[in-house]
MIRO-364776 format. One record per residue (C-alpha): residue number from 1; x, y, z. Coordinates in nm, 4 decimals. Each point is the difference from the previous one (the first is absolute). Example, Ala and Ser with C-alpha at 12.3 -4.5 7.8 and 13.67 -1.06 7.14 Angstrom:
REM residues 2
<r seq="1" east="1.2300" north="-0.4500" up="0.7800"/>
<r seq="2" east="0.1370" north="0.3440" up="-0.0660"/>
***
This chain:
REM residues 103
<r seq="1" east="8.4855" north="14.0642" up="9.3632"/>
<r seq="2" east="-0.0217" north="-0.3705" up="0.0696"/>
<r seq="3" east="0.1037" north="-0.2688" up="-0.2449"/>
<r seq="4" east="-0.2912" north="-0.2038" up="-0.1270"/>
<r seq="5" east="-0.0137" north="-0.3031" up="-0.2322"/>
<r seq="6" east="-0.0731" north="0.2173" up="-0.3060"/>
<r seq="7" east="0.2984" north="0.2268" up="0.0506"/>
<r seq="8" east="0.2658" north="-0.0472" up="-0.2656"/>
<r seq="9" east="-0.2479" north="-0.1391" up="-0.2530"/>
<r seq="10" east="-0.0793" north="0.2051" up="-0.3116"/>
<r seq="11" east="-0.3622" north="0.1115" up="-0.0154"/>
<r seq="12" east="-0.2301" north="0.2198" up="-0.2053"/>
<r seq="13" east="-0.2810" north="0.1579" up="0.1972"/>
<r seq="14" east="-0.3053" north="0.2215" up="-0.0346"/>
<r seq="15" east="-0.1033" north="0.2433" up="0.2703"/>
<r seq="16" east="-0.3291" north="0.1897" up="0.0024"/>
<r seq="17" east="-0.1565" north="0.2978" up="0.1738"/>
<r seq="18" east="-0.3132" north="-0.2115" up="0.0507"/>
<r seq="19" east="-0.2333" north="-0.2090" up="-0.2100"/>
<r seq="20" east="0.0232" north="0.1260" up="-0.3618"/>
<r seq="21" east="0.2179" north="0.2868" up="0.1213"/>
<r seq="22" east="0.3405" north="0.1223" up="-0.1130"/>
<r seq="23" east="0.2309" north="-0.2896" up="-0.0897"/>
<r seq="24" east="0.3769" north="-0.0206" up="0.0372"/>
<r seq="25" east="0.2112" north="-0.2776" up="-0.1528"/>
<r seq="26" east="0.3484" north="-0.0671" up="0.1314"/>
<r seq="27" east="0.2796" north="-0.2566" up="0.0091"/>
<r seq="28" east="0.2228" north="-0.0875" up="0.2948"/>
<r seq="29" east="0.2404" north="-0.2536" up="0.1476"/>
<r seq="30" east="-0.1627" north="0.0289" up="0.3432"/>
<r seq="31" east="-0.3786" north="0.0215" up="-0.0161"/>
<r seq="32" east="-0.0784" north="0.0323" up="0.3734"/>
<r seq="33" east="0.2530" north="0.2792" up="0.0492"/>
<r seq="34" east="-0.0996" north="0.1873" up="-0.3160"/>
<r seq="35" east="-0.3717" north="-0.0072" up="0.0837"/>
<r seq="36" east="0.0806" north="0.1134" up="0.3546"/>
<r seq="37" east="0.1918" north="0.2947" up="-0.1511"/>
<r seq="38" east="-0.3013" north="0.0930" up="-0.2154"/>
<r seq="39" east="-0.2356" north="-0.0224" up="0.2977"/>
<r seq="40" east="0.2230" north="0.2246" up="0.2087"/>
<r seq="41" east="0.0675" north="0.2651" up="-0.2636"/>
<r seq="42" east="0.3635" north="-0.1037" up="-0.0417"/>
<r seq="43" east="-0.0116" north="-0.1069" up="-0.3661"/>
<r seq="44" east="0.2489" north="0.2079" up="-0.1996"/>
<r seq="45" east="-0.2392" north="0.0747" up="-0.2872"/>
<r seq="46" east="-0.2600" north="0.1654" up="0.2249"/>
<r seq="47" east="-0.2855" north="-0.1054" up="-0.2307"/>
<r seq="48" east="-0.1625" north="-0.2354" up="0.2483"/>
<r seq="49" east="0.0067" north="0.2585" up="0.2799"/>
<r seq="50" east="-0.1289" north="0.2783" up="-0.2258"/>
<r seq="51" east="-0.2971" north="-0.2094" up="-0.1209"/>
<r seq="52" east="-0.0488" north="-0.1985" up="0.3246"/>
<r seq="53" east="0.0700" north="-0.3320" up="-0.1683"/>
<r seq="54" east="0.0549" north="-0.2159" up="0.3092"/>
<r seq="55" east="-0.1704" north="-0.3380" up="-0.0623"/>
<r seq="56" east="0.1907" north="-0.2925" up="-0.1495"/>
<r seq="57" east="-0.2694" north="-0.1626" up="-0.2154"/>
<r seq="58" east="0.2002" north="-0.2337" up="-0.2277"/>
<r seq="59" east="0.3481" north="-0.1442" up="-0.0366"/>
<r seq="60" east="0.1873" north="-0.2603" up="-0.2006"/>
<r seq="61" east="0.3291" north="-0.1633" up="0.1006"/>
<r seq="62" east="0.2880" north="-0.0843" up="-0.2334"/>
<r seq="63" east="0.3185" north="-0.2054" up="0.0099"/>
<r seq="64" east="0.2111" north="0.2706" up="-0.1642"/>
<r seq="65" east="-0.0155" north="0.3806" up="-0.0062"/>
<r seq="66" east="0.0205" north="0.0404" up="-0.3816"/>
<r seq="67" east="-0.3263" north="-0.1957" up="-0.0353"/>
<r seq="68" east="-0.1643" north="0.2149" up="0.2673"/>
<r seq="69" east="0.1148" north="0.3205" up="-0.1708"/>
<r seq="70" east="-0.1346" north="-0.1226" up="-0.3348"/>
<r seq="71" east="-0.3369" north="-0.0800" up="0.1599"/>
<r seq="72" east="-0.0140" north="0.3432" up="0.1681"/>
<r seq="73" east="0.0684" north="0.1741" up="-0.3312"/>
<r seq="74" east="-0.2677" north="-0.2080" up="-0.1729"/>
<r seq="75" east="-0.2616" north="0.0695" up="0.2707"/>
<r seq="76" east="0.0675" north="0.3730" up="-0.0145"/>
<r seq="77" east="-0.1005" north="-0.0083" up="-0.3677"/>
<r seq="78" east="-0.3273" north="-0.1802" up="0.0714"/>
<r seq="79" east="-0.3342" north="0.1770" up="-0.0086"/>
<r seq="80" east="-0.1390" north="0.0903" up="0.3396"/>
<r seq="81" east="-0.2918" north="-0.2438" up="-0.0318"/>
<r seq="82" east="0.2444" north="-0.2885" up="-0.0596"/>
<r seq="83" east="0.1890" north="0.0909" up="0.3177"/>
<r seq="84" east="-0.3272" north="0.0119" up="0.1948"/>
<r seq="85" east="-0.0944" north="-0.3427" up="-0.1361"/>
<r seq="86" east="0.3411" north="-0.1366" up="0.1030"/>
<r seq="87" east="-0.0518" north="0.1227" up="0.3572"/>
<r seq="88" east="-0.3567" north="-0.1308" up="0.0172"/>
<r seq="89" east="0.0984" north="-0.3477" up="-0.1214"/>
<r seq="90" east="0.2176" north="-0.0493" up="0.3102"/>
<r seq="91" east="-0.1436" north="0.2557" up="0.2422"/>
<r seq="92" east="-0.3678" north="0.0678" up="-0.0814"/>
<r seq="93" east="-0.0564" north="0.1940" up="0.3240"/>
<r seq="94" east="0.3044" north="0.2247" up="-0.0571"/>
<r seq="95" east="0.1314" north="-0.0917" up="0.3459"/>
<r seq="96" east="0.3356" north="0.1374" up="0.1137"/>
<r seq="97" east="0.2318" north="-0.3022" up="-0.0270"/>
<r seq="98" east="0.2844" north="0.1511" up="0.2029"/>
<r seq="99" east="-0.0865" north="-0.1805" up="0.3247"/>
<r seq="100" east="0.0078" north="-0.3354" up="-0.1807"/>
<r seq="101" east="0.3599" north="0.0735" up="-0.1072"/>
<r seq="102" east="0.1318" north="0.0444" up="0.3504"/>
<r seq="103" east="-0.1632" north="-0.2968" up="0.1717"/>
***
């Protein structure tokens, strides 16, 4: 895996199986590498591979990991429609944002 500008920066992210599909919320210190792992079936939890959740549709960067973890925990408690609204505010077409991370 290559090192990209967003590696080593805490991030919370949402992946989806498609528009309005299955959602997965995660936290990481290396967003490009973690998303690559999900896309290639190498994520340890197996959830994203099992439900074909391969598109990065939203992410938020943080200065420190504790803040990112707190945000992840909060988002996981949100209602599904709130999560969908969050994605659509920044990514109304539900595009896969992975390529924009590695450029």
